[in-house]
C-alpha positions as CSV (number, residue, x, y, z in Angstrom):
1,X,-99.1,20.0,-53.8
2,X,-99.3,23.3,-51.8
3,X,-96.8,22.0,-49.3
4,X,-94.4,21.0,-52.1
5,X,-94.7,24.4,-53.4
6,X,-94.0,25.9,-50.2
7,X,-90.7,23.8,-49.6
8,X,-89.3,24.6,-52.7
9,X,-89.9,28.3,-52.1
10,X,-88.0,28.2,-48.8
11,X,-85.2,26.3,-50.5
12,X,-84.7,28.9,-53.1
13,X,-85.0,31.7,-50.5
14,X,-82.2,30.1,-48.3
15,X,-79.9,29.9,-51.4
16,X,-80.5,33.7,-52.3
17,X,-79.7,34.6,-48.9
18,X,-76.6,32.3,-48.6
19,X,-75.5,34.2,-51.9
20,X,-76.0,37.4,-50.4
21,X,-74.0,36.9,-47.3
22,X,-71.1,35.4,-49.2
23,X,-70.6,32.2,-47.6
24,X,-70.2,30.0,-50.9
25,X,-66.9,30.5,-52.6
26,X,-67.0,30.8,-56.2
27,X,-64.2,29.1,-58.9
28,X,-61.2,31.1,-58.7
29,X,-60.3,32.4,-62.1
30,X,-57.6,30.1,-63.9
31,X,-54.9,31.4,-65.5
32,X,-51.1,30.5,-66.4
33,X,-48.6,31.4,-63.8
34,X,-45.5,33.0,-65.0
35,X,-41.9,31.7,-63.4
36,X,-39.7,34.2,-61.9
37,X,-36.5,32.1,-63.3
38,X,-36.9,29.8,-66.3
39,X,-33.6,28.2,-67.4
40,X,-32.8,25.0,-68.9
41,X,-29.7,22.9,-69.9
42,X,-28.9,19.7,-71.8
43,X,-28.2,16.7,-70.0
44,X,-26.0,15.2,-72.6
45,X,-25.8,11.9,-74.2
46,X,-26.2,8.9,-72.0
47,X,-23.2,6.8,-72.2
48,X,-24.2,3.3,-73.8
49,X,-22.4,0.4,-72.5
50,X,-23.2,-3.4,-72.1
51,X,-24.6,-3.7,-68.5
52,X,-22.4,-6.3,-66.7
53,X,-24.2,-9.3,-64.9
54,X,-22.7,-9.3,-61.6
55,X,-20.6,-12.7,-60.6
56,X,-22.1,-12.6,-57.1
57,X,-23.5,-9.7,-54.4
58,X,-23.3,-9.7,-50.9
59,X,-24.9,-7.9,-48.0
60,X,-22.5,-5.7,-45.8
61,X,-23.0,-3.0,-43.3
62,X,-23.6,0.2,-45.0
63,X,-20.5,2.6,-44.9
64,X,-18.2,0.1,-44.2
65,X,-15.0,-0.8,-46.2
66,X,-13.8,-4.1,-47.5
67,X,-10.3,-5.2,-48.2
68,X,-8.9,-8.1,-50.7
69,X,-6.3,-10.1,-49.6
70,X,-3.7,-12.2,-51.7
71,X,-5.3,-15.7,-51.8
72,X,-8.8,-14.7,-53.1
73,X,-10.6,-13.6,-50.2
74,X,-12.7,-10.6,-49.5
75,X,-12.9,-9.5,-46.0
76,X,-16.2,-7.5,-45.3
77,X,-18.2,-6.7,-42.3
78,X,-21.7,-8.0,-41.6
79,X,-23.3,-7.3,-38.3
80,X,-20.4,-5.7,-37.0
81,X,-18.8,-8.6,-37.3
82,X,-15.8,-9.3,-40.0
83,X,-16.5,-12.0,-42.6
84,X,-14.5,-13.3,-45.0
85,X,-16.0,-14.3,-48.8
86,X,-14.5,-16.3,-51.4
87,X,-13.5,-13.8,-54.3
88,X,-14.8,-16.4,-56.9
89,X,-18.3,-17.3,-55.3
90,X,-18.9,-14.7,-52.7
91,X,-19.6,-17.7,-50.0
92,X,-18.9,-16.7,-46.6
93,X,-15.8,-18.7,-45.2
94,X,-15.8,-17.6,-41.7
95,X,-16.7,-14.6,-39.2
96,X,-14.6,-13.1,-36.6
97,X,-15.0,-10.7,-33.7
98,X,-18.0,-8.5,-32.7
99,X,-18.9,-4.9,-32.4
100,X,-16.0,-4.0,-34.9
101,X,-15.2,-0.7,-36.6
102,X,-15.9,-1.2,-40.2
103,X,-12.4,-1.1,-41.6
104,X,-9.8,-3.4,-42.0
105,X,-6.0,-3.6,-43.2
106,X,-4.3,-6.2,-44.8
107,X,-0.6,-7.0,-45.2
108,X,1.0,-10.3,-46.1
109,X,-1.3,-12.9,-45.0
110,X,-2.9,-11.1,-41.7
111,X,-5.6,-8.8,-41.4
112,X,-5.5,-6.1,-38.7
113,X,-8.7,-3.9,-37.2
114,X,-10.1,-2.0,-34.3
115,X,-13.0,-2.7,-32.0
116,X,-15.5,-0.2,-31.1
117,X,-14.0,-0.4,-27.5
118,X,-10.5,0.4,-28.6
119,X,-9.1,-2.8,-28.9
120,X,-7.0,-3.6,-31.8
121,X,-6.9,-6.9,-33.3
122,X,-5.0,-9.2,-35.9
123,X,-6.1,-12.7,-37.4
124,X,-4.8,-15.1,-40.1
125,X,-6.8,-13.9,-43.3
126,X,-7.3,-17.4,-44.6
127,X,-8.3,-19.3,-41.7
128,X,-9.8,-16.4,-39.4
129,X,-7.5,-17.8,-36.7
130,X,-7.0,-14.8,-33.9
131,X,-3.4,-14.0,-33.8
132,X,-3.5,-11.3,-30.8
133,X,-5.7,-8.8,-29.3
134,X,-5.0,-5.8,-27.1
135,X,-6.9,-4.6,-24.2
136,X,-9.8,-2.4,-24.8
137,X,-9.4,1.6,-24.6
138,X,-6.0,1.4,-26.5
139,X,-6.9,3.4,-29.8
140,X,-9.8,5.9,-31.2
141,X,-8.8,5.3,-34.3
142,X,-11.0,3.6,-37.0
143,X,-8.3,1.7,-38.2
144,X,-4.7,1.1,-37.9
145,X,-1.7,1.9,-40.2
146,X,0.2,-1.1,-41.0
147,X,3.9,-0.7,-42.0
148,X,6.4,-3.6,-42.4
149,X,6.8,-5.0,-39.0
150,X,4.9,-2.2,-37.2
151,X,0.9,-1.6,-36.6
152,X,0.3,2.0,-35.7
153,X,-2.8,3.5,-34.1
154,X,-3.8,6.8,-32.5
155,X,-5.4,7.9,-29.2
156,X,-6.1,11.8,-29.0
157,X,-2.9,13.1,-29.1
158,X,-0.6,10.0,-28.9
159,X,0.8,7.9,-31.6
160,X,1.2,4.1,-30.4
161,X,3.6,1.5,-32.2
162,X,2.8,-2.0,-31.7
163,X,4.5,-4.8,-32.7
164,X,3.0,-6.7,-36.1
165,X,3.6,-10.1,-34.8
166,X,2.7,-9.9,-31.4
167,X,0.4,-6.8,-30.8
168,X,2.9,-5.9,-27.6
169,X,3.2,-2.1,-27.5
170,X,6.8,-0.8,-28.3
171,X,6.3,2.8,-27.5
172,X,4.0,6.3,-27.2
173,X,4.7,9.4,-28.8
174,X,2.7,12.4,-27.6
175,X,2.0,15.8,-29.7
176,X,1.1,17.8,-27.0
177,X,1.0,21.2,-29.3
178,X,-2.0,19.5,-31.5
179,X,-5.7,18.2,-30.9
180,X,-4.7,15.1,-32.5
181,X,-1.5,13.2,-33.0
182,X,-1.6,13.9,-36.7
183,X,-1.3,11.8,-39.9
184,X,1.3,9.7,-40.6
185,X,2.7,10.6,-43.8
186,X,5.8,8.3,-44.6
187,X,8.2,5.9,-42.8
188,X,11.7,6.1,-44.4
189,X,15.3,5.5,-43.2
190,X,14.2,4.5,-40.0
191,X,12.0,7.5,-39.3
192,X,8.4,7.7,-39.0
193,X,7.4,11.5,-40.4
194,X,4.2,12.8,-38.9
195,X,2.1,15.6,-40.3
196,X,0.3,18.4,-37.8
197,X,-1.6,21.4,-38.1
198,X,-0.5,23.2,-35.0
199,X,-3.3,25.7,-33.5
200,X,-3.1,29.0,-31.4
201,X,-3.2,32.6,-32.3
202,X,-3.1,31.1,-35.9
203,X,-3.0,27.6,-37.6
204,X,0.0,26.5,-39.0
205,X,1.7,23.2,-40.7
206,X,4.1,21.0,-38.7
207,X,6.4,18.3,-40.3
208,X,7.5,16.2,-37.0
209,X,10.0,13.3,-37.1
210,X,10.2,10.1,-34.7
211,X,12.8,7.3,-34.3
212,X,10.8,4.3,-35.4
213,X,12.9,2.2,-32.8
214,X,12.2,4.2,-29.7
215,X,9.5,6.6,-30.3
216,X,12.0,9.6,-29.5
217,X,10.9,12.8,-31.0
218,X,13.9,13.7,-33.1
219,X,12.8,17.4,-34.1
220,X,9.7,19.4,-35.4
221,X,9.9,21.9,-38.4
222,X,7.1,24.6,-38.4
223,X,5.7,25.4,-41.5
224,X,6.6,22.4,-43.4
225,X,4.5,20.0,-45.4
226,X,4.9,16.4,-45.5
227,X,7.8,15.1,-47.3
228,X,7.8,15.3,-51.1
229,X,10.6,12.6,-50.8
230,X,13.5,11.5,-48.1
231,X,16.7,10.5,-50.0
232,X,20.0,9.5,-48.7
233,X,19.6,11.2,-45.2
234,X,17.6,14.4,-46.6
235,X,14.2,15.5,-46.3
236,X,12.5,17.7,-49.1
237,X,9.5,19.6,-47.7
238,X,7.7,22.0,-49.2
239,X,8.0,25.3,-47.1
240,X,4.5,26.9,-46.5
241,X,3.9,30.8,-46.3
242,X,3.6,32.2,-42.8
243,X,1.7,35.2,-41.6
244,X,5.2,37.1,-41.0
245,X,6.6,36.4,-44.7
246,X,6.9,39.6,-46.6
247,X,5.6,39.3,-50.2
248,X,7.5,41.1,-52.9
249,X,5.6,41.8,-55.9
250,X,8.2,41.8,-58.3
251,X,9.2,38.4,-57.3
252,X,8.0,35.5,-59.5
253,X,5.7,33.0,-58.1
254,X,7.8,29.9,-57.1
255,X,7.7,26.9,-54.5
256,X,10.1,26.7,-52.2
257,X,11.6,23.0,-50.9
258,X,13.2,22.8,-47.8
259,X,16.1,20.2,-47.8
260,X,16.4,19.0,-44.1
261,X,18.8,16.7,-42.2
262,X,16.5,13.7,-41.6
263,X,17.9,13.0,-38.2
264,X,18.5,16.3,-36.8
265,X,15.9,18.7,-38.8
266,X,18.6,21.1,-39.5
267,X,17.8,22.9,-42.5
268,X,21.1,22.3,-45.2
269,X,19.4,23.9,-48.1
270,X,16.7,25.0,-50.0
271,X,15.3,24.4,-54.0
272,X,13.1,27.1,-55.5
273,X,11.1,26.5,-58.6
274,X,9.5,29.4,-60.1
275,X,8.0,30.4,-63.3
276,X,6.9,33.5,-65.0
277,X,3.8,35.5,-64.0
278,X,0.8,35.4,-65.8
279,X,-2.8,36.9,-65.8
280,X,-4.6,33.6,-66.6
281,X,-6.2,33.8,-63.3
282,X,-9.3,31.7,-64.6
283,X,-7.2,28.3,-64.8
284,X,-4.7,29.2,-61.7
285,X,-6.7,27.1,-59.0
286,X,-4.1,24.5,-58.0
287,X,-1.0,26.3,-59.1
288,X,1.8,24.8,-57.5
289,X,0.5,21.4,-57.4
290,X,3.5,19.0,-57.3
291,X,4.0,15.4,-58.1
292,X,7.4,13.3,-58.0
293,X,7.7,10.0,-59.6
294,X,11.4,8.8,-59.8
295,X,13.5,11.7,-60.6
296,X,10.6,13.2,-62.6
297,X,9.2,16.4,-60.7
298,X,6.0,17.5,-62.2
299,X,4.8,21.2,-61.3
300,X,1.9,23.0,-62.2
301,X,1.7,26.4,-63.1
302,X,-1.0,28.9,-64.2
303,X,-1.1,27.8,-67.8
304,X,1.4,24.8,-67.9
305,X,2.7,21.8,-66.5
306,X,6.6,21.5,-66.1
307,X,8.9,18.5,-65.6
308,X,12.1,19.0,-63.8
309,X,15.0,16.2,-63.4
310,X,15.0,16.1,-59.6
311,X,18.1,14.2,-59.3
312,X,20.1,17.4,-60.8
313,X,18.8,20.8,-59.2
314,X,20.0,24.0,-60.7
315,X,19.2,27.2,-59.2
316,X,17.1,29.3,-61.8
317,X,17.0,25.9,-63.9
318,X,14.7,25.5,-66.8
319,X,12.2,22.6,-67.0
320,X,13.2,19.7,-68.9
321,X,9.8,19.5,-70.7
322,X,6.6,21.9,-70.7
323,X,3.2,21.3,-71.8
324,X,0.3,23.4,-71.9
325,X,-2.3,22.5,-69.1
326,X,-6.0,22.2,-69.2
327,X,-8.2,25.6,-69.4
328,X,-9.4,24.8,-65.6
329,X,-7.6,24.2,-62.4
330,X,-6.2,20.9,-62.1
331,X,-4.3,19.3,-58.8
332,X,-1.9,16.3,-60.0
333,X,-3.0,13.0,-58.0
334,X,-1.7,9.5,-57.8
335,X,0.9,8.2,-59.8
336,X,2.5,8.3,-63.1
337,X,0.7,5.2,-65.1
338,X,0.5,4.0,-68.6
339,X,2.6,6.9,-70.1
340,X,0.1,9.5,-68.3
341,X,-0.2,11.6,-65.3
342,X,-3.6,12.3,-63.3
343,X,-5.2,15.2,-61.7
344,X,-8.4,15.9,-60.1
345,X,-10.4,18.5,-61.9
346,X,-11.9,21.7,-60.4
347,X,-15.0,20.0,-59.4
348,X,-12.5,18.4,-56.8
349,X,-14.2,14.5,-57.9
350,X,-13.8,13.9,-61.7
351,X,-10.3,12.5,-62.9
352,X,-8.6,13.5,-66.0
353,X,-5.1,12.7,-67.4
354,X,-2.4,13.8,-69.8
355,X,-0.3,11.9,-72.3
356,X,3.1,12.5,-71.6
357,X,4.2,11.8,-75.0
358,X,2.6,14.8,-76.5
359,X,0.7,16.7,-73.6
360,X,-3.0,15.3,-75.2
361,X,-5.6,15.9,-72.4
362,X,-7.7,12.5,-71.7
363,X,-10.9,12.3,-69.9
364,X,-13.5,9.3,-69.5
365,X,-16.8,10.9,-69.9
366,X,-19.2,10.5,-67.4
367,X,-23.2,11.3,-67.7
368,X,-24.0,12.2,-64.4
369,X,-21.6,13.6,-61.2
370,X,-18.7,11.6,-60.3
371,X,-18.1,10.4,-56.9
372,X,-15.2,7.6,-57.1
373,X,-12.5,6.7,-59.7
374,X,-10.0,4.0,-59.4
375,X,-7.5,3.0,-62.4
376,X,-5.9,-0.5,-62.5
377,X,-4.3,-1.9,-65.6
378,X,-5.8,-0.4,-68.8
379,X,-9.5,0.3,-66.8
380,X,-10.8,3.2,-65.5
381,X,-13.5,2.4,-62.9
382,X,-16.1,5.5,-62.2
383,X,-18.9,5.5,-59.6
384,X,-21.8,7.8,-60.4
385,X,-23.9,9.8,-57.9
386,X,-27.1,8.3,-59.7
387,X,-26.2,5.1,-58.8
388,X,-24.4,3.7,-62.0
389,X,-21.3,2.6,-62.3
390,X,-18.8,2.4,-65.5
391,X,-15.8,0.9,-66.6
392,X,-13.8,2.4,-69.1
393,X,-10.7,1.5,-71.5
394,X,-8.1,3.4,-70.4
395,X,-6.3,4.0,-73.6
396,X,-9.0,4.6,-76.1
397,X,-11.5,6.2,-73.1
398,X,-14.5,4.4,-74.8
399,X,-16.9,2.8,-71.8
400,X,-16.9,-0.8,-71.8
401,X,-19.6,-2.1,-69.4
402,X,-22.0,-0.8,-66.8
403,X,-23.6,-1.8,-63.5
404,X,-26.3,-0.5,-62.0
405,X,-25.6,-0.2,-58.0
406,X,-28.4,1.9,-56.8
407,X,-25.8,4.0,-54.4
408,X,-24.9,7.3,-54.4
409,X,-21.7,6.6,-52.3
410,X,-18.9,4.3,-53.0
411,X,-15.9,2.6,-51.0
412,X,-12.6,2.4,-52.8
413,X,-13.1,0.0,-56.0
414,X,-11.0,-3.2,-55.5
415,X,-9.4,-5.4,-58.0
416,X,-8.0,-8.9,-57.7
417,X,-6.9,-10.5,-61.3
418,X,-10.0,-10.4,-63.5
419,X,-12.6,-9.7,-60.8
420,X,-13.3,-6.0,-59.9
421,X,-15.3,-5.5,-56.2
422,X,-17.5,-2.4,-56.3
423,X,-18.3,-1.1,-52.8
424,X,-21.8,0.5,-52.7
425,X,-22.2,1.7,-49.2
426,X,-25.5,3.4,-49.2
427,X,-27.3,-0.1,-49.5
428,X,-24.4,-2.1,-47.9
429,X,-23.8,-4.4,-51.0
430,X,-20.6,-5.7,-52.3
431,X,-20.9,-6.3,-56.4
432,X,-18.6,-8.6,-58.0
433,X,-18.0,-8.4,-61.8
434,X,-15.8,-9.6,-64.3
435,X,-13.4,-7.5,-65.7
436,X,-13.1,-7.5,-69.7
437,X,-9.8,-8.5,-71.1
438,X,-9.4,-5.4,-72.5
439,X,-9.5,-3.6,-69.7
440,X,-6.8,-6.0,-67.5
């Protein structure tokens, strides 16, 4: 009994000493923290549309780009090999090659691509039979550009033309003033038009014309953008501002199209499209954006969209039609379709439209950020960054179906007849879905 009492006394004394020395932490005072910033916004209503069950899915290399052929075949990449899938079932028909760059071009029954070692190849898209293959090191391009009977690839500053039937080189054209060969923007009237950015004391745009048969450079035009049109031996190219241009504050805003001889590059005239100056800077954005459809030239100003008759230019001429533009910056894109023109909205991703009959603006209301849009027939197909893909009715703007893809990024959405191919690039999946009849 005495020993137990002593033990208890010792423990109590030790605890008292510990408390006095401050080696035991007491519980911190509990209180509610105040945020430095507090803001909330409505997430809006979720889009409600039937979830579309895929016809089939296929695993492909993440980030690769597929193509669809005219005979019901989907060309894709798996394990750096090109594989052919049946459009109706998704079953693999054949595989081709190895260590291929993940993009393919298709034209009139033949598929073309580039290997990681720089060789260019062509094979019969239905059978997989190789038609030709060049030596390694020919190209550093990710994919070829196929126009008519010619395959174009680039290697640093050089544009290389190959015979599409045999793969034999035809010619090389070198652009020694730029870091790259440039962008092939158009082939017309036997001439290849290349757009370059020339760097030096300052950078500027250059338009270059190359003879398609020989590869000879016909002419170069500094401060000229890619052609808006090439007609009857004349090139219509937007003139870009130079550092040496002097601005007249009293001059109305305008766009100048240089008219150049297609074979010589000689300037034979110019067209000036001007409009009244406004203070509507909030929506100015892409003022000057242009789109040519047939003979209808559309031009965006700060507060309007003008239409001109391209075939009948008059100096200081008035537009034949005019609509109010949306209250935000827009950039005309694509082509005129279903009685509408289309534009990229100021965020750079969403696509809107305007009815030409009455100027009514149309949008297809996504419920999360849009990262991909394609329009086919009466269908608008939108991939969102939350992994959800929607199909909309072009005319009514109503959502028609939803597909859960699990991907934030998408390759171009493909369509063949009543089948839509969604390219979910993050998780490497092709998703085939049936296109509703109302959207075809």
